[in-house]
C-alpha positions in Angstrom: 0.0 0.0 0.0 1.2 3.5 -0.7 2.6 5.2 2.5 1.2 8.7 1.5 -2.4 7.4 1.0 -5.2 8.9 3.0 -7.4 6.9 5.6 -10.2 6.2 3.4 -8.0 4.7 0.7 -6.3 2.6 3.1 -9.4 1.3 4.7 -10.8 0.3 1.2 -7.7 -1.3 0.3 -7.6 -3.3 3.5 -11.3 -4.5 3.1 -10.5 -5.7 -0.5 -7.4 -7.7 0.5 -7.8 -11.6 0.3 -6.5 -12.0 3.9 -8.9 -9.6 5.5 -11.9 -11.4 3.6 -10.6 -14.7 5.0 -10.6 -13.4 8.6 -13.8 -11.3 8.5 -15.8 -14.1 6.5 -18.7 -11.8 5.8 -18.9 -10.2 9.3 -19.4 -6.5 9.5 -16.4 -4.4 10.6 -17.3 -2.6 14.0 -14.1 -0.7 14.1 -11.2 0.4 11.8 -8.0 1.7 13.2 -5.8 3.5 10.7 -2.2 4.7 11.5 -0.9 6.2 8.2 2.3 4.7 7.1 2.2 1.9 9.7 -1.1 -0.1 9.9 -4.6 -0.7 9.2 -6.7 -2.8 11.8 -10.2 -4.1 11.1 -12.1 -5.3 14.1 -14.9 -7.6 13.3 
């Protein structure tokens, strides 16, 4: 992911990843934690 992307773009890319889809398995995301340049955390 590009390090200079905004939070909304990072969130969209994280939701679209195959790994996130595997762990979420259709569950709704309750919380999204974005630290630009470091991490994106999706909490089911």
